[in-house]
N, C-alpha and C positions, 0 to 999 in steps of 0.2 A: 236512292233518288233524293235530291235536296228538296226541301219544302218550298212551295211557291205561295205567294201572298197576293190576294186580289188587289189590284192597283187601279184606282179610278183616275182618269186623266181628264182635265178640263182644258180643251184647246179652243181658243178664240180664232175663228177663221173669218177673214174679211174678204170682200170681193176682189181686192187687189192681190191677196194671196192665192185666190183660186185661179188667177190668170198667170201666176208666176211660172216662168219656164223651168224646165228640168235643170238647166245649167246654173240657175240661181239657188238651187237647193241640193248641193252635193251630199250633205249629210241628211239622209232621208228617214232614219229611224234611230231612236235610242232605246236600248233594252237593258235589263238588269237581272241579276240573279242573287237571291239572298243566300249568304254562306252560313255554315253551321256556327261559326265563331261570332256571329252578329254583324260582320262586315257585309258590304254589298259590292259585287263586281258589275261595273257598267260597261256596255258595249255601244260604240257609235258606228252604225252601219253607213257606208258611203260607196260611191262609184269607183274610187281609186283604190289601188292596192299598194300602199307604201310598205317598203321592206323594213323601215325603221320607224318606231313610234314617234309621233310629232303632235303638237297641239295639246289641248287639255279639255277635260270636262269641266263645266262651270256650274256649281250648285249654289244658289243664292249669292252669287257674286264671288264665291271662293273657287279658285282654280285647282284642279287635281290633274297634273300632267299625265297623259297616257303613257303606260309603261310597256305595252305590247301592241303589235300590229300584225295582222294576218289576212291572207286571202281567204275567200270562202265565207262561211257564215259562222256565227258564234254557236256554242252548245245549244241544244234544243230546249233544255229546261230553263228557259228564261221568260220574263214578262216584258212585253214591248208596248209602247204607246202606238196608237193608230198612225198610219202613214200620213204625214202632214202635207199641206199644200196641194192635196188632190193629185199628187204625182203617181204615175204608174211605173216609175223606174224601180228596177230590182237591184238592190245593193250587191256588190260582189267582193267586198272586203270589210274589215272592221278593225277598230282600235279599242283597247280595253284598259281599265284602271280599277283597282280595288280601293274602295273608300272605307276606312275603319268604322265609322259610325254616322249614319244618317237618321235623324230622329223622325218619328212618325209625324205626319202633317203635310201641309202644302209647301212645295218647294218649286223654285224656278230652276229648270235644268236646261243647259245648252252646251255648246262647244265653242272653242276658240282655236283658230288655225293660223299658222304662219303664212300659208298661201294655199291656193287651190289644190295643188298636187299633194301637199303634206297631209292633209286630212279632210279636205272638202270644205266648202263654204258653209257658214252657219245655217243657211237656208231659212226655215221657219222657226228657228229657236231664238230666244229661250221659250220653253213651253211650261206652263204651270202644271204641276203634277201633284196629286194627292198620293202620298207615298206611305206604304206600310212595310217597314223593314223587318227582317228576321231579328228576333231578340228573345231573351229569357223573360217569360211572363208567368211566374209560378202561380199567381192567383187568378189568371185567366180574365183579367179586367181590361185587356187590350192596351195596357200601359206597361212598357218595358220596365223590368225590375230596377235598372239603374236610373230610371226617371220617376219611379213609383214612390209616392210618399208613404205608402203602406204596402210594401212588396209581398207580404204574406197574407194580406186580407183584401178581398174583392172591394174595390172602391173606385169605380170607373169615373166618378165625378171629381175625385181628388180634392174634396173639401178639406180646408185647413183653416178653421175659424180663428185660431190665435196666431197664425203665421209663423209657427215655430219649426216648420219643415216636417212635422209629423201629421199625417192625415187624421181627421177626426175619427175615422174608423178604427185606428189603432193607438190613438193618443189617450193615455190614462188621465191627462188633464187637458181636454180639448179647448177649454176657454182660458187656459193659463199658459202664456208663452214661456214662462220660466219653469213650468212643470214641477210644482211643489218645491220651490227654492229652499225652504227650511227643512224639507224632508220629514215633516210631522204627520204626513198622511192626509192633509187637507189641501186641496188644490187652491192656488192663489186667488182665484175668483171667489172662493168661499171661505178662505182662511181669515179669521178675525185678527191675526197677527202674521201676515204673510212672510215677514222677514225674520221671525223669531219662533223657535220650536215651541209649540204648545199643543201637543196632541190631544189634550183634554178640552181645548177650546173654551175654557171657563170664562164667563163674562158676567160678573156679579151684577153690574148695573144695567145690563142688557142694552148697551149702546152699540156702536159699530166696532169697538175695540176690545180685544180680549184682555184679561187682567194683566198678563205679563207685559203688555205694551201700552197699557192705558195709564196716562198721567194721573187720572183720577178714577181708579177702579170702582169706587162706590158713588160716583157722581155722574149720572147719565148726561149732564150738560157740560161736563169737563171744564169746571171753573168758568162759568158763563161770564162773570164780570172781569175775568183776566187779571185778577190781582195776585195770582200766585198761590191762592188758597182754594182747595177743592170745595165744592158746594156742600159736601156732607159734613165738613168741619168748619165752614165759613160762618162766623157769628154775625156777619154783616153782608149779606148778599146784595149785589147792586152797587158795590163800591166804585166810585169814579175818581181816577187819578189823572192829573193833579187835583187836589181837593180845593174847596173855596176858602178854607182857613189857611193863614190869617187874613182877615179882611183889611187890616191896617198894616202891620209889620210883624215879623217873627221875633218875639221877645227873647231875652237871655234865658237860657235853660227852658225854653218853650219848644214844643214839638208839633210838626205838621208835615204833610206830604206836599211840598211845593213843586215837585216834578213827578214824573210817572215811573220812577225806578223802584218804588216800593220800600224805600228807606226813608224814615222820618228825618227831616231836616231840622236843624236847630241853630241857635246863635250862642256861641260860647262866651263866658265872661272874659273881660279884658285880660290878655296875657295868660289865659288858662284854657284848658281843653274842656270839652263838654263833659258833664257829669254822667250822662247816660247815653245809650244808643238803642233805638227801637226799629223794628221792621214791621210791615203789614202782616207778614207770615206770623211773627211773634204775637201780634195783637189779634190773631184769629181772623184776619181779613178786614179789620176795621181801621178807618182813618180817624183823625182827631175829631172832625165834625160829627162822625157817627158815634164816637165815644161820648162826646158832649151830649148828643141826643139821648143815647142809651142811659146815661147817668143823670140826665136833667141838670147839667152844670150851668154856671153863669155865662152871660154873654161876653165877659172879658176873655174867656178862652177862645171864643170865635175871633176876637180882634187880634190876639197876639199868639195864639197857639196853646196847646195843652201843656199844663204844668207836669212836673215829675210826679207829683202826688196823684194827679188824675190818671196818668199813665200806669203807675204802679197799682192803683186801685183797680183799674180795668184788668190788668194782668192777673191779679188775685182772683178775679171772677172767671176769666176764660181759661186759665191754666189749671188743670185739675191738681 
């Protein structure tokens, strides 16, 4: 005996339908049987007895042409919706079609006919039907395995917090849609370097970034002044680029950061190249004006930029 499934039908009956004549509702019932392979065979009962199948069953607007027609009644192990339109007519024939897969849920089910004789008029259809088809449901959560986001674990609510198609009940990384992309054993929502393998999760400065992906692994503020020098080795925190030096003009073989690229600008002697080159990284994060302040140098350096002597003196101090 094939298994039957309880089917709840919600049929809206209006006063006009209650007075419909029998002749306007030749298809009087739709029945179905859940097959062992997960498909469903539908039967449209009507008054006529066509010898050849005609017309189609319509589920949610999709037509499935009837493939068989017969006099009499369909097999007894079927589920039928109540007789619509309050008709007392008894069907004497049926058409049938097997539909491979009808998902669980509410569906609009009806018939379409070429003419009255071919399969009967649509009558009171389409009818809204809450349908529970036969299917494989290994975990018994009433969600078919082919639609279940955790087919082996009971999870009737089908929660999937990270939207990765794996339900929370069976997702090893339920808040990480990439499911531990770097395969280091730390889920992406908790991994301090989600794109780089770091199974030890070492984070020396205790900021939000692990050491292997932290541009400043010993500076929790990660170069707060953005001068390219991490705070733990920055001799001049709070550097602003471009700086205010020179206040008049940049002199020959004088140095200052006149733009924000971190490279000290200079004016070369006529027809010669500059004698030196400096960067903010090389000066441990210090600009000319900061060097002047730190070394208590004269105001002339503010007007025209730091001299080579001042720069070299500073490097002797900051470079071990």
